[in-house]
N, C-alpha and C positions, 0 to 999 in steps of 0.2 A: 746708716751703715749699709750692710748688704741687703737687708729687707727692702730698703728704698730702691736699690738698683734692680732687684728682682721685680718690684712693682712696676718700674719704668719699662723693663723689658717685657713684662706681661702685657702692659698697655700697648706697646709697639706690636706685639704678636697679634693681639686682638684687632688692632687697626688693619694689619695686613690681611687677616682672615676676612674682615668685612670688605676690604678693597678688592680682594681676589675671588669673591664668590662668583659662581656661574651666573651669567646674565644673558638676557635676550639682547642681542646686538641690534640696535636701531641706528641707521645711518642718517645723517642730516642731508637735506636736499643738496643736490650737486649742480644746480643751475648757477649761472654766472653771478647773479645778484646775491644769492645766499652765500656763495663762497666768498665774495668780496666783503659782505657784511660780517661774516665770521672772522675773517682776517683782521678787519678793522676793530671789531669789538674785543678780540683777544689780544690785540697789540698792547704793549706796556704803555704807550702814549695814551690810548683811550682809557685804560684802566686807571692811570694816574689822573687824567682829566676828570673822570667820573668820581674818583675818591676826593679830589679837590673840590668839585662842585658840591658833593655831599657834606664835606667839612665846612664849606662856606655857609650852606643852608643850616647846619646844626649850630654854627656860631651865631648866625642871625636869630635862630630860635631861642638860643640861650641868653640873648641880649634883651629879651622881653622883661619889663619891670612894671611895678604897680603905678608909678607916677608918670608914665609916658603920656605924651600928648597924642592928639588925633592923627597928626601927620605921620608920626612914627608908627602908630597902629596901621595906617594905610600902607606905609612902606613895608611893614612886616607881612601884611596880607599879599601885597603885590609880589614880593620876592618869594613867598611861599608858593604862590600860583606859578611863578616862572620855574621854580625848581620841581614842582609837581609835574609841570609840562615836560621838563627834561626827563624826569623819571619815567613818565608814560612813553615818551619817544624812545628812550633806551629799551624799555620793555617791548615796544613794537618792533624795534630793530632786531632784538634778540629772538622774537617770535618768527620774524621773517628769515633769520639766518639759520635757525635750528629746526623749524617746522613745529606744528602744534604738539605732537606727541613727545618729542624730546624736550620742548620748552616746559611743558606741564609736569614732566617727571623729575626735573631738576629741583632740588630743595631750595636752592637760592632763588630760583624764579618763582617757586610757590610762595616764598616769603615776600617777593616783590608784588605778586598778585594780591596777597593779603594787605600789604601796605597801600597799594593803589585803591583797592576796594574800600578799606577803612577811611582813607583820605577823601575819596569821592563821597562817601556817606556823610562825613563830617562837613564837607563843603556844601552839600545840599541842605542839611539840617543844622546849620552852624549855631543858631541860637539855643536850640534845645539839647544839643549834644556836646556841651563844653568839656565834660570829662573824657569822652571818646576822642576829642581833639588832642588832649594831653597824652592819651595812650598812643595815638598815631605818631606823635612827636618822639615818644620814647622808642617806638618801633624803628623810627629812622635812625636813632642812635645805635640800635642793634645792627641795622644795615651797615652803618659806618664801621662797627666793630668786626662784622663779617668781612668787609672790604679790607680792613687792616689785617685780618687773620690770613689773607691770601699771601702775605709776605712771609717768607720762610722764617726769618728771625723772630718776628712777632708771634708767629704760630708756635715756635719753640718756647717763647716766654709764657704764652697761654697754657701750653701743655705742662710746663714746669709748675706754674701756679696751681693748676688743677690737681697735680699729683701731690703737691706738698701742702695743700690746704688743711688737711687734718693735723699735721704737725704744727702748722702756724696757729691753729686754734688752741692747741695745748700750750704753746709759748705765750699766747695772749692771756690765757687763764692764769698761768704762773705769774706773769707780769702784773696782772690785776690784783692777785693776792699780795704780792710784794708791795704794790702801791698802797693798798688798804692798810697793810701792816705799818708802813712808814707813816701814813697819815694818822693812824691811831697813836703811834709813838710820838709824832710831832705835836699832836693835841695834848698828850699827857705831859710832855716836857715843856712846851712853849705856850700852852693854852692860857696860862694865867700871866 
């Protein structure tokens, strides 16, 4: 009802307040190379290519299974190295296009730095850090979700889900109670 509408409006107002806070304005480098790199990295073609590469990497990571042979293991390691190289190259290009101060202040790039650091550590100590390797793979999934959230339609879906999650919990609880009641009734009626 109206409470939900007010909640959505309040979230929009909070987002506007955060987005319009006074900030120290830092300008990216204006040299020719940085300007060209910024235009390339902000283009929809590059964004789609980067998202597709990330999707392919996540797909390959999810194809890992317990009965795979050595050649498939080697293939997964090689593709992981290639996509890690792509991620490092993209981070380097972003660093050149924005400059160190703007690059480090952006939360998306901070997340990239975390993923690159964690992946580097797991590549160096591969045998002893198996669980950290799984964590870095999960972080790449979050990177893919962040990439998806840049799309306006998908961002609206994420916002709708986050607003309505409490009501969904109540509905699930009611459905669970109904399922238990029907199960008890079915056992009483048809159990023998």
